[in-house]
TORKOL-4160 file (C-alpha; in steps of 0.2 Angstrom, whole numbers, padded with zeros to 4 digits, m for minus):
462
<pt num="1" X="0112" Y="0125" Z="0200"/>
<pt num="2" X="0129" Y="0132" Z="0195"/>
<pt num="3" X="0139" Y="0132" Z="0180"/>
<pt num="4" X="0130" Y="0132" Z="0163"/>
<pt num="5" X="0111" Y="0133" Z="0161"/>
<pt num="6" X="0099" Y="0118" Z="0163"/>
<pt num="7" X="0083" Y="0117" Z="0154"/>
<pt num="8" X="0068" Y="0109" Z="0161"/>
<pt num="9" X="0052" Y="0107" Z="0151"/>
<pt num="10" X="0038" Y="0116" Z="0161"/>
<pt num="11" X="0027" Y="0100" Z="0164"/>
<pt num="12" X="0041" Y="0087" Z="0168"/>
<pt num="13" X="0041" Y="0082" Z="0187"/>
<pt num="14" X="0057" Y="0083" Z="0196"/>
<pt num="15" X="0063" Y="0079" Z="0213"/>
<pt num="16" X="0058" Y="0090" Z="0228"/>
<pt num="17" X="0071" Y="0101" Z="0237"/>
<pt num="18" X="0076" Y="0092" Z="0253"/>
<pt num="19" X="0065" Y="0098" Z="0268"/>
<pt num="20" X="0072" Y="0112" Z="0278"/>
<pt num="21" X="0068" Y="0114" Z="0297"/>
<pt num="22" X="0057" Y="0129" Z="0300"/>
<pt num="23" X="0067" Y="0143" Z="0308"/>
<pt num="24" X="0069" Y="0162" Z="0308"/>
<pt num="25" X="0080" Y="0173" Z="0298"/>
<pt num="26" X="0088" Y="0188" Z="0306"/>
<pt num="27" X="0093" Y="0203" Z="0295"/>
<pt num="28" X="0111" Y="0201" Z="0290"/>
<pt num="29" X="0114" Y="0219" Z="0284"/>
<pt num="30" X="0105" Y="0228" Z="0270"/>
<pt num="31" X="0119" Y="0226" Z="0257"/>
<pt num="32" X="0137" Y="0218" Z="0257"/>
<pt num="33" X="0148" Y="0225" Z="0243"/>
<pt num="34" X="0164" Y="0218" Z="0250"/>
<pt num="35" X="0180" Y="0222" Z="0239"/>
<pt num="36" X="0181" Y="0205" Z="0231"/>
<pt num="37" X="0195" Y="0198" Z="0222"/>
<pt num="38" X="0194" Y="0184" Z="0209"/>
<pt num="39" X="0174" Y="0184" Z="0209"/>
<pt num="40" X="0169" Y="0189" Z="0190"/>
<pt num="41" X="0157" Y="0204" Z="0192"/>
<pt num="42" X="0162" Y="0213" Z="0177"/>
<pt num="43" X="0162" Y="0210" Z="0159"/>
<pt num="44" X="0153" Y="0197" Z="0149"/>
<pt num="45" X="0140" Y="0187" Z="0158"/>
<pt num="46" X="0144" Y="0168" Z="0162"/>
<pt num="47" X="0141" Y="0157" Z="0148"/>
<pt num="48" X="0125" Y="0147" Z="0146"/>
<pt num="49" X="0126" Y="0141" Z="0129"/>
<pt num="50" X="0126" Y="0123" Z="0129"/>
<pt num="51" X="0110" Y="0119" Z="0137"/>
<pt num="52" X="0101" Y="0135" Z="0133"/>
<pt num="53" X="0104" Y="0133" Z="0114"/>
<pt num="54" X="0091" Y="0118" Z="0114"/>
<pt num="55" X="0078" Y="0127" Z="0125"/>
<pt num="56" X="0061" Y="0128" Z="0119"/>
<pt num="57" X="0047" Y="0141" Z="0121"/>
<pt num="58" X="0037" Y="0136" Z="0138"/>
<pt num="59" X="0053" Y="0127" Z="0145"/>
<pt num="60" X="0060" Y="0132" Z="0163"/>
<pt num="61" X="0078" Y="0135" Z="0161"/>
<pt num="62" X="0088" Y="0135" Z="0179"/>
<pt num="63" X="0102" Y="0149" Z="0179"/>
<pt num="64" X="0113" Y="0160" Z="0190"/>
<pt num="65" X="0111" Y="0177" Z="0189"/>
<pt num="66" X="0127" Y="0182" Z="0181"/>
<pt num="67" X="0121" Y="0172" Z="0165"/>
<pt num="68" X="0108" Y="0185" Z="0161"/>
<pt num="69" X="0109" Y="0199" Z="0149"/>
<pt num="70" X="0097" Y="0215" Z="0152"/>
<pt num="71" X="0085" Y="0221" Z="0139"/>
<pt num="72" X="0082" Y="0238" Z="0147"/>
<pt num="73" X="0094" Y="0252" Z="0151"/>
<pt num="74" X="0086" Y="0258" Z="0167"/>
<pt num="75" X="0078" Y="0254" Z="0183"/>
<pt num="76" X="0066" Y="0262" Z="0196"/>
<pt num="77" X="0081" Y="0264" Z="0209"/>
<pt num="78" X="0067" Y="0267" Z="0222"/>
<pt num="79" X="0058" Y="0251" Z="0220"/>
<pt num="80" X="0075" Y="0242" Z="0222"/>
<pt num="81" X="0078" Y="0251" Z="0238"/>
<pt num="82" X="0061" Y="0246" Z="0245"/>
<pt num="83" X="0066" Y="0228" Z="0242"/>
<pt num="84" X="0084" Y="0229" Z="0249"/>
<pt num="85" X="0077" Y="0240" Z="0264"/>
<pt num="86" X="0065" Y="0226" Z="0268"/>
<pt num="87" X="0077" Y="0211" Z="0265"/>
<pt num="88" X="0089" Y="0219" Z="0277"/>
<pt num="89" X="0076" Y="0224" Z="0291"/>
<pt num="90" X="0069" Y="0211" Z="0304"/>
<pt num="91" X="0053" Y="0220" Z="0302"/>
<pt num="92" X="0046" Y="0204" Z="0294"/>
<pt num="93" X="0054" Y="0191" Z="0307"/>
<pt num="94" X="0047" Y="0203" Z="0321"/>
<pt num="95" X="0030" Y="0200" Z="0317"/>
<pt num="96" X="0033" Y="0182" Z="0316"/>
<pt num="97" X="0034" Y="0181" Z="0298"/>
<pt num="98" X="0047" Y="0174" Z="0285"/>
<pt num="99" X="0058" Y="0188" Z="0278"/>
<pt num="100" X="0050" Y="0194" Z="0261"/>
<pt num="101" X="0066" Y="0190" Z="0252"/>
<pt num="102" X="0062" Y="0172" Z="0252"/>
<pt num="103" X="0044" Y="0174" Z="0248"/>
<pt num="104" X="0050" Y="0184" Z="0232"/>
<pt num="105" X="0062" Y="0170" Z="0227"/>
<pt num="106" X="0049" Y="0156" Z="0229"/>
<pt num="107" X="0037" Y="0166" Z="0219"/>
<pt num="108" X="0050" Y="0171" Z="0206"/>
<pt num="109" X="0055" Y="0152" Z="0205"/>
<pt num="110" X="0037" Y="0146" Z="0201"/>
<pt num="111" X="0034" Y="0139" Z="0218"/>
<pt num="112" X="0022" Y="0151" Z="0227"/>
<pt num="113" X="0028" Y="0158" Z="0244"/>
<pt num="114" X="0040" Y="0153" Z="0256"/>
<pt num="115" X="0036" Y="0138" Z="0268"/>
<pt num="116" X="0051" Y="0138" Z="0281"/>
<pt num="117" X="0069" Y="0145" Z="0282"/>
<pt num="118" X="0084" Y="0138" Z="0292"/>
<pt num="119" X="0091" Y="0149" Z="0304"/>
<pt num="120" X="0105" Y="0153" Z="0292"/>
<pt num="121" X="0096" Y="0152" Z="0276"/>
<pt num="122" X="0103" Y="0161" Z="0260"/>
<pt num="123" X="0097" Y="0165" Z="0243"/>
<pt num="124" X="0112" Y="0158" Z="0236"/>
<pt num="125" X="0107" Y="0141" Z="0244"/>
<pt num="126" X="0090" Y="0136" Z="0241"/>
<pt num="127" X="0092" Y="0120" Z="0250"/>
<pt num="128" X="0092" Y="0131" Z="0266"/>
<pt num="129" X="0073" Y="0135" Z="0264"/>
<pt num="130" X="0057" Y="0128" Z="0256"/>
<pt num="131" X="0043" Y="0135" Z="0247"/>
<pt num="132" X="0025" Y="0131" Z="0248"/>
<pt num="133" X="0023" Y="0122" Z="0230"/>
<pt num="134" X="0038" Y="0108" Z="0229"/>
<pt num="135" X="0047" Y="0108" Z="0212"/>
<pt num="136" X="0038" Y="0097" Z="0199"/>
<pt num="137" X="0020" Y="0102" Z="0206"/>
<pt num="138" X="0019" Y="0120" Z="0199"/>
<pt num="139" X="0002" Y="0127" Z="0195"/>
<pt num="140" X="m0003" Y="0137" Z="0180"/>
<pt num="141" X="m0005" Y="0152" Z="0192"/>
<pt num="142" X="0012" Y="0149" Z="0200"/>
<pt num="143" X="0020" Y="0147" Z="0183"/>
<pt num="144" X="0013" Y="0163" Z="0178"/>
<pt num="145" X="0022" Y="0173" Z="0191"/>
<pt num="146" X="0039" Y="0167" Z="0184"/>
<pt num="147" X="0051" Y="0179" Z="0174"/>
<pt num="148" X="0054" Y="0177" Z="0156"/>
<pt num="149" X="0071" Y="0175" Z="0146"/>
<pt num="150" X="0074" Y="0174" Z="0127"/>
<pt num="151" X="0088" Y="0163" Z="0120"/>
<pt num="152" X="0098" Y="0173" Z="0108"/>
<pt num="153" X="0113" Y="0169" Z="0097"/>
<pt num="154" X="0126" Y="0158" Z="0104"/>
<pt num="155" X="0114" Y="0153" Z="0118"/>
<pt num="156" X="0114" Y="0170" Z="0126"/>
<pt num="157" X="0100" Y="0173" Z="0138"/>
<pt num="158" X="0091" Y="0189" Z="0137"/>
<pt num="159" X="0080" Y="0193" Z="0152"/>
<pt num="160" X="0063" Y="0201" Z="0146"/>
<pt num="161" X="0054" Y="0202" Z="0162"/>
<pt num="162" X="0060" Y="0202" Z="0181"/>
<pt num="163" X="0075" Y="0215" Z="0180"/>
<pt num="164" X="0070" Y="0223" Z="0196"/>
<pt num="165" X="0066" Y="0207" Z="0206"/>
<pt num="166" X="0083" Y="0198" Z="0201"/>
<pt num="167" X="0092" Y="0213" Z="0203"/>
<pt num="168" X="0086" Y="0215" Z="0220"/>
<pt num="169" X="0092" Y="0196" Z="0223"/>
<pt num="170" X="0109" Y="0201" Z="0215"/>
<pt num="171" X="0111" Y="0216" Z="0227"/>
<pt num="172" X="0104" Y="0207" Z="0243"/>
<pt num="173" X="0117" Y="0204" Z="0258"/>
<pt num="174" X="0114" Y="0184" Z="0256"/>
<pt num="175" X="0111" Y="0185" Z="0236"/>
<pt num="176" X="0124" Y="0190" Z="0223"/>
<pt num="177" X="0129" Y="0184" Z="0204"/>
<pt num="178" X="0129" Y="0166" Z="0208"/>
<pt num="179" X="0111" Y="0166" Z="0215"/>
<pt num="180" X="0101" Y="0152" Z="0206"/>
<pt num="181" X="0083" Y="0155" Z="0199"/>
<pt num="182" X="0072" Y="0146" Z="0186"/>
<pt num="183" X="0066" Y="0157" Z="0172"/>
<pt num="184" X="0052" Y="0153" Z="0159"/>
<pt num="185" X="0058" Y="0153" Z="0141"/>
<pt num="186" X="0048" Y="0165" Z="0129"/>
<pt num="187" X="0057" Y="0160" Z="0113"/>
<pt num="188" X="0072" Y="0152" Z="0107"/>
<pt num="189" X="0080" Y="0163" Z="0093"/>
<pt num="190" X="0098" Y="0157" Z="0094"/>
<pt num="191" X="0098" Y="0153" Z="0076"/>
<pt num="192" X="0095" Y="0170" Z="0071"/>
<pt num="193" X="0110" Y="0182" Z="0067"/>
<pt num="194" X="0113" Y="0197" Z="0079"/>
<pt num="195" X="0104" Y="0209" Z="0067"/>
<pt num="196" X="0089" Y="0199" Z="0064"/>
<pt num="197" X="0088" Y="0194" Z="0083"/>
<pt num="198" X="0087" Y="0212" Z="0088"/>
<pt num="199" X="0074" Y="0216" Z="0074"/>
<pt num="200" X="0064" Y="0202" Z="0081"/>
<pt num="201" X="0065" Y="0207" Z="0099"/>
<pt num="202" X="0060" Y="0224" Z="0094"/>
<pt num="203" X="0045" Y="0218" Z="0084"/>
<pt num="204" X="0040" Y="0208" Z="0099"/>
<pt num="205" X="0042" Y="0222" Z="0112"/>
<pt num="206" X="0054" Y="0212" Z="0121"/>
<pt num="207" X="0068" Y="0227" Z="0122"/>
<pt num="208" X="0066" Y="0244" Z="0129"/>
<pt num="209" X="0076" Y="0256" Z="0120"/>
<pt num="210" X="0074" Y="0271" Z="0129"/>
<pt num="211" X="0084" Y="0279" Z="0143"/>
<pt num="212" X="0078" Y="0287" Z="0159"/>
<pt num="213" X="0074" Y="0302" Z="0152"/>
<pt num="214" X="0063" Y="0295" Z="0137"/>
<pt num="215" X="0077" Y="0297" Z="0125"/>
<pt num="216" X="0080" Y="0284" Z="0110"/>
<pt num="217" X="0096" Y="0272" Z="0114"/>
<pt num="218" X="0103" Y="0258" Z="0103"/>
<pt num="219" X="0106" Y="0241" Z="0109"/>
<pt num="220" X="0124" Y="0243" Z="0111"/>
<pt num="221" X="0119" Y="0255" Z="0125"/>
<pt num="222" X="0111" Y="0241" Z="0135"/>
<pt num="223" X="0120" Y="0235" Z="0151"/>
<pt num="224" X="0129" Y="0219" Z="0148"/>
<pt num="225" X="0124" Y="0211" Z="0164"/>
<pt num="226" X="0114" Y="0214" Z="0180"/>
<pt num="227" X="0119" Y="0224" Z="0195"/>
<pt num="228" X="0111" Y="0240" Z="0201"/>
<pt num="229" X="0126" Y="0251" Z="0197"/>
<pt num="230" X="0125" Y="0245" Z="0178"/>
<pt num="231" X="0108" Y="0253" Z="0177"/>
<pt num="232" X="0103" Y="0271" Z="0176"/>
<pt num="233" X="0089" Y="0278" Z="0188"/>
<pt num="234" X="0072" Y="0282" Z="0181"/>
<pt num="235" X="0062" Y="0291" Z="0194"/>
<pt num="236" X="0046" Y="0289" Z="0184"/>
<pt num="237" X="0047" Y="0270" Z="0183"/>
<pt num="238" X="0049" Y="0270" Z="0202"/>
<pt num="239" X="0033" Y="0283" Z="0203"/>
<pt num="240" X="0023" Y="0270" Z="0192"/>
<pt num="241" X="0028" Y="0256" Z="0204"/>
<pt num="242" X="0022" Y="0264" Z="0219"/>
<pt num="243" X="0006" Y="0270" Z="0212"/>
<pt num="244" X="0001" Y="0251" Z="0208"/>
<pt num="245" X="m0016" Y="0245" Z="0216"/>
<pt num="246" X="m0019" Y="0265" Z="0218"/>
<pt num="247" X="m0019" Y="0272" Z="0199"/>
<pt num="248" X="m0018" Y="0256" Z="0189"/>
<pt num="249" X="m0016" Y="0237" Z="0191"/>
<pt num="250" X="m0007" Y="0225" Z="0182"/>
<pt num="251" X="m0018" Y="0210" Z="0174"/>
<pt num="252" X="m0014" Y="0194" Z="0165"/>
<pt num="253" X="m0008" Y="0197" Z="0147"/>
<pt num="254" X="m0002" Y="0215" Z="0152"/>
<pt num="255" X="0007" Y="0225" Z="0139"/>
<pt num="256" X="0028" Y="0223" Z="0140"/>
<pt num="257" X="0036" Y="0235" Z="0149"/>
<pt num="258" X="0019" Y="0241" Z="0156"/>
<pt num="259" X="0026" Y="0252" Z="0169"/>
<pt num="260" X="0038" Y="0261" Z="0157"/>
<pt num="261" X="0023" Y="0266" Z="0145"/>
<pt num="262" X="0015" Y="0273" Z="0161"/>
<pt num="263" X="0032" Y="0281" Z="0166"/>
<pt num="264" X="0033" Y="0290" Z="0149"/>
<pt num="265" X="0016" Y="0298" Z="0150"/>
<pt num="266" X="0018" Y="0304" Z="0167"/>
<pt num="267" X="0036" Y="0311" Z="0163"/>
<pt num="268" X="0025" Y="0324" Z="0151"/>
<pt num="269" X="0012" Y="0328" Z="0165"/>
<pt num="270" X="0021" Y="0326" Z="0182"/>
<pt num="271" X="0035" Y="0337" Z="0186"/>
<pt num="272" X="0045" Y="0328" Z="0200"/>
<pt num="273" X="0057" Y="0343" Z="0203"/>
<pt num="274" X="0041" Y="0351" Z="0213"/>
<pt num="275" X="0042" Y="0337" Z="0225"/>
<pt num="276" X="0056" Y="0332" Z="0238"/>
<pt num="277" X="0058" Y="0315" Z="0234"/>
<pt num="278" X="0067" Y="0311" Z="0251"/>
<pt num="279" X="0052" Y="0316" Z="0261"/>
<pt num="280" X="0039" Y="0303" Z="0264"/>
<pt num="281" X="0024" Y="0316" Z="0264"/>
<pt num="282" X="0030" Y="0324" Z="0248"/>
<pt num="283" X="0034" Y="0308" Z="0238"/>
<pt num="284" X="0017" Y="0303" Z="0244"/>
<pt num="285" X="0010" Y="0319" Z="0236"/>
<pt num="286" X="0019" Y="0314" Z="0220"/>
<pt num="287" X="0011" Y="0297" Z="0221"/>
<pt num="288" X="m0007" Y="0304" Z="0224"/>
<pt num="289" X="m0004" Y="0316" Z="0209"/>
<pt num="290" X="0002" Y="0304" Z="0197"/>
<pt num="291" X="m0011" Y="0291" Z="0202"/>
<pt num="292" X="m0026" Y="0303" Z="0201"/>
<pt num="293" X="m0020" Y="0308" Z="0183"/>
<pt num="294" X="m0021" Y="0289" Z="0179"/>
<pt num="295" X="m0039" Y="0286" Z="0185"/>
<pt num="296" X="m0045" Y="0303" Z="0178"/>
<pt num="297" X="m0041" Y="0297" Z="0162"/>
<pt num="298" X="m0056" Y="0290" Z="0151"/>
<pt num="299" X="m0054" Y="0272" Z="0148"/>
<pt num="300" X="m0051" Y="0273" Z="0129"/>
<pt num="301" X="m0038" Y="0287" Z="0130"/>
<pt num="302" X="m0022" Y="0281" Z="0120"/>
<pt num="303" X="m0008" Y="0282" Z="0133"/>
<pt num="304" X="0007" Y="0274" Z="0124"/>
<pt num="305" X="0013" Y="0262" Z="0113"/>
<pt num="306" X="m0005" Y="0263" Z="0105"/>
<pt num="307" X="m0012" Y="0256" Z="0120"/>
<pt num="308" X="m0027" Y="0264" Z="0129"/>
<pt num="309" X="m0029" Y="0267" Z="0148"/>
<pt num="310" X="m0039" Y="0252" Z="0152"/>
<pt num="311" X="m0027" Y="0240" Z="0143"/>
<pt num="312" X="m0013" Y="0247" Z="0153"/>
<pt num="313" X="m0024" Y="0243" Z="0169"/>
<pt num="314" X="m0030" Y="0259" Z="0174"/>
<pt num="315" X="m0041" Y="0259" Z="0189"/>
<pt num="316" X="m0059" Y="0265" Z="0187"/>
<pt num="317" X="m0060" Y="0273" Z="0205"/>
<pt num="318" X="m0044" Y="0280" Z="0213"/>
<pt num="319" X="m0036" Y="0270" Z="0227"/>
<pt num="320" X="m0048" Y="0256" Z="0222"/>
<pt num="321" X="m0063" Y="0267" Z="0228"/>
<pt num="322" X="m0057" Y="0268" Z="0246"/>
<pt num="323" X="m0052" Y="0282" Z="0258"/>
<pt num="324" X="m0035" Y="0290" Z="0258"/>
<pt num="325" X="m0031" Y="0282" Z="0274"/>
<pt num="326" X="m0036" Y="0265" Z="0267"/>
<pt num="327" X="m0032" Y="0253" Z="0253"/>
<pt num="328" X="m0016" Y="0253" Z="0245"/>
<pt num="329" X="m0012" Y="0271" Z="0246"/>
<pt num="330" X="m0015" Y="0270" Z="0265"/>
<pt num="331" X="m0003" Y="0255" Z="0266"/>
<pt num="332" X="0010" Y="0265" Z="0257"/>
<pt num="333" X="0009" Y="0280" Z="0270"/>
<pt num="334" X="0014" Y="0269" Z="0285"/>
<pt num="335" X="0029" Y="0277" Z="0292"/>
<pt num="336" X="0045" Y="0265" Z="0296"/>
<pt num="337" X="0043" Y="0267" Z="0314"/>
<pt num="338" X="0027" Y="0255" Z="0313"/>
<pt num="339" X="0028" Y="0236" Z="0314"/>
<pt num="340" X="0023" Y="0235" Z="0297"/>
<pt num="341" X="0031" Y="0251" Z="0287"/>
<pt num="342" X="0024" Y="0255" Z="0269"/>
<pt num="343" X="0036" Y="0252" Z="0254"/>
<pt num="344" X="0040" Y="0270" Z="0253"/>
<pt num="345" X="0047" Y="0271" Z="0271"/>
<pt num="346" X="0059" Y="0256" Z="0266"/>
<pt num="347" X="0064" Y="0264" Z="0251"/>
<pt num="348" X="0067" Y="0281" Z="0258"/>
<pt num="349" X="0076" Y="0274" Z="0273"/>
<pt num="350" X="0088" Y="0264" Z="0262"/>
<pt num="351" X="0090" Y="0279" Z="0250"/>
<pt num="352" X="0097" Y="0290" Z="0265"/>
<pt num="353" X="0112" Y="0278" Z="0266"/>
<pt num="354" X="0116" Y="0278" Z="0248"/>
<pt num="355" X="0131" Y="0290" Z="0246"/>
<pt num="356" X="0127" Y="0305" Z="0232"/>
<pt num="357" X="0138" Y="0307" Z="0217"/>
<pt num="358" X="0143" Y="0324" Z="0209"/>
<pt num="359" X="0135" Y="0328" Z="0192"/>
<pt num="360" X="0145" Y="0323" Z="0178"/>
<pt num="361" X="0155" Y="0337" Z="0167"/>
<pt num="362" X="0162" Y="0323" Z="0156"/>
<pt num="363" X="0155" Y="0305" Z="0152"/>
<pt num="364" X="0165" Y="0290" Z="0144"/>
<pt num="365" X="0155" Y="0276" Z="0137"/>
<pt num="366" X="0159" Y="0261" Z="0125"/>
<pt num="367" X="0175" Y="0257" Z="0120"/>
<pt num="368" X="0191" Y="0269" Z="0123"/>
<pt num="369" X="0210" Y="0266" Z="0121"/>
<pt num="370" X="0224" Y="0275" Z="0130"/>
<pt num="371" X="0227" Y="0284" Z="0147"/>
<pt num="372" X="0213" Y="0295" Z="0154"/>
<pt num="373" X="0219" Y="0311" Z="0163"/>
<pt num="374" X="0205" Y="0319" Z="0174"/>
<pt num="375" X="0212" Y="0336" Z="0180"/>
<pt num="376" X="0195" Y="0345" Z="0184"/>
<pt num="377" X="0177" Y="0343" Z="0185"/>
<pt num="378" X="0168" Y="0325" Z="0186"/>
<pt num="379" X="0173" Y="0312" Z="0174"/>
<pt num="380" X="0159" Y="0297" Z="0174"/>
<pt num="381" X="0164" Y="0280" Z="0166"/>
<pt num="382" X="0146" Y="0273" Z="0162"/>
<pt num="383" X="0147" Y="0257" Z="0155"/>
<pt num="384" X="0163" Y="0260" Z="0147"/>
<pt num="385" X="0177" Y="0249" Z="0142"/>
<pt num="386" X="0193" Y="0257" Z="0145"/>
<pt num="387" X="0211" Y="0251" Z="0140"/>
<pt num="388" X="0224" Y="0262" Z="0149"/>
<pt num="389" X="0228" Y="0270" Z="0165"/>
<pt num="390" X="0217" Y="0282" Z="0174"/>
<pt num="391" X="0225" Y="0297" Z="0183"/>
<pt num="392" X="0214" Y="0309" Z="0194"/>
<pt num="393" X="0222" Y="0325" Z="0201"/>
<pt num="394" X="0218" Y="0336" Z="0215"/>
<pt num="395" X="0200" Y="0344" Z="0215"/>
<pt num="396" X="0194" Y="0333" Z="0203"/>
<pt num="397" X="0181" Y="0319" Z="0205"/>
<pt num="398" X="0180" Y="0301" Z="0197"/>
<pt num="399" X="0163" Y="0292" Z="0195"/>
<pt num="400" X="0164" Y="0274" Z="0188"/>
<pt num="401" X="0149" Y="0263" Z="0186"/>
<pt num="402" X="0147" Y="0246" Z="0176"/>
<pt num="403" X="0164" Y="0247" Z="0167"/>
<pt num="404" X="0179" Y="0238" Z="0164"/>
<pt num="405" X="0196" Y="0247" Z="0166"/>
<pt num="406" X="0212" Y="0237" Z="0161"/>
<pt num="407" X="0226" Y="0247" Z="0168"/>
<pt num="408" X="0230" Y="0255" Z="0184"/>
<pt num="409" X="0219" Y="0269" Z="0193"/>
<pt num="410" X="0227" Y="0282" Z="0204"/>
<pt num="411" X="0219" Y="0298" Z="0211"/>
<pt num="412" X="0229" Y="0310" Z="0222"/>
<pt num="413" X="0218" Y="0323" Z="0231"/>
<pt num="414" X="0202" Y="0319" Z="0221"/>
<pt num="415" X="0186" Y="0327" Z="0229"/>
<pt num="416" X="0176" Y="0311" Z="0225"/>
<pt num="417" X="0180" Y="0294" Z="0221"/>
<pt num="418" X="0166" Y="0282" Z="0217"/>
<pt num="419" X="0169" Y="0265" Z="0208"/>
<pt num="420" X="0154" Y="0252" Z="0208"/>
<pt num="421" X="0148" Y="0238" Z="0198"/>
<pt num="422" X="0165" Y="0239" Z="0188"/>
<pt num="423" X="0181" Y="0229" Z="0186"/>
<pt num="424" X="0198" Y="0236" Z="0188"/>
<pt num="425" X="0213" Y="0226" Z="0181"/>
<pt num="426" X="0228" Y="0235" Z="0189"/>
<pt num="427" X="0232" Y="0244" Z="0204"/>
<pt num="428" X="0220" Y="0255" Z="0212"/>
<pt num="429" X="0227" Y="0269" Z="0223"/>
<pt num="430" X="0216" Y="0283" Z="0232"/>
<pt num="431" X="0226" Y="0295" Z="0241"/>
<pt num="432" X="0222" Y="0311" Z="0250"/>
<pt num="433" X="0204" Y="0309" Z="0248"/>
<pt num="434" X="0193" Y="0309" Z="0264"/>
<pt num="435" X="0185" Y="0293" Z="0268"/>
<pt num="436" X="0168" Y="0299" Z="0267"/>
<pt num="437" X="0170" Y="0303" Z="0249"/>
<pt num="438" X="0177" Y="0286" Z="0243"/>
<pt num="439" X="0163" Y="0274" Z="0238"/>
<pt num="440" X="0169" Y="0256" Z="0233"/>
<pt num="441" X="0156" Y="0246" Z="0242"/>
<pt num="442" X="0140" Y="0248" Z="0253"/>
<pt num="443" X="0122" Y="0252" Z="0250"/>
<pt num="444" X="0118" Y="0256" Z="0232"/>
<pt num="445" X="0135" Y="0250" Z="0225"/>
<pt num="446" X="0135" Y="0234" Z="0216"/>
<pt num="447" X="0151" Y="0225" Z="0221"/>
<pt num="448" X="0168" Y="0227" Z="0211"/>
<pt num="449" X="0181" Y="0216" Z="0205"/>
<pt num="450" X="0199" Y="0222" Z="0209"/>
<pt num="451" X="0212" Y="0210" Z="0201"/>
<pt num="452" X="0227" Y="0221" Z="0208"/>
<pt num="453" X="0233" Y="0229" Z="0225"/>
<pt num="454" X="0220" Y="0241" Z="0232"/>
<pt num="455" X="0227" Y="0256" Z="0242"/>
<pt num="456" X="0216" Y="0268" Z="0250"/>
<pt num="457" X="0223" Y="0283" Z="0260"/>
<pt num="458" X="0237" Y="0271" Z="0266"/>
<pt num="459" X="0225" Y="0257" Z="0271"/>
<pt num="460" X="0226" Y="0241" Z="0260"/>
<pt num="461" X="0211" Y="0233" Z="0252"/>
<pt num="462" X="0206" Y="0216" Z="0248"/>
């Protein structure tokens, strides 16, 4: 499933994938963000126009992740970190289970859970593992678990559900931008003008135009493609994810962007600065307080978007009426040392390996032409398109996320150099910065594209 997108009607039978021998997949590291040359990771999504333009509502369309355009600016990083921590762990295999990443892929592909995996199985190679439901034998329930896409002007594919799941596949050690997946088409709006397309997307609640602080944004501020470093971190979106099954539950026909609606409500009621979100006990306190605030609401209280608490899945009893040590809250509290850790334990362990970046004193977004000189503070390029050289002098810092730089980048004695999910067309030279303060790959850093020579403190990169 490479190249342009392929369309398949949802009810059409297709040949099953070849059987794969049952085996065990061992963790291959939590995140491989190598310095890749020649792999297209920045800029415009790969073309999907020819086949996508003819897709109809209800069709299943086969794509690779690099063909998709996001419809929201933020993710709950801690939710992604849980997935990546678990994907890179051997805890599932140590219990005689298949690693969760294959279950997640099969479910997202409309095929239930994973049935078997080869010893060297990879998400980028679906022929190396099998799912419980063969292709062409999907059920109404399995199809309902698939993520959704809208075909826009020119056949561009706009993801309307599944940003967290598909970003987790992108960032997994055996995943990446060429990971194949099937999506369910919600609508084909390719015949509309760009302006009318976005009006329709907003009318249908298929786009979320608020940032991680609840402030309105424009469609021009949306990321152009998937990849963790291209999104902002919404801590309340993560908080809502961890309250699932404790304070609320998703149901069939749930509101679009349900978790963001709850997150906006909680942002006005739960001050996360009062909690230490690097500590399991303190994070659990935040989840407890947030979920109890949800269940304490009368069912008919309007929460957000004109939706009541009941319509947003609010549970009638906290933790399903179970004791704190039982149910979903009890499962969430299980530490990493256990054979079956809770989601928070995986998330916090992974986050502990993600390098911190300094606060931005200047932020560059959108299109910019001309050289950029950074002499003090921290300059951040955030989904920017810069044409010109970048020079960072001693004591200053550079943070680049989800951006394109057409020109050379040179830093001499910088405090911090962080470049993730970006492309640099030109030489990259990082001199005089201690290695621990240079982030070009690793946990939490989407792989870059460097199209020129890379020199870091005298060592050549890829």
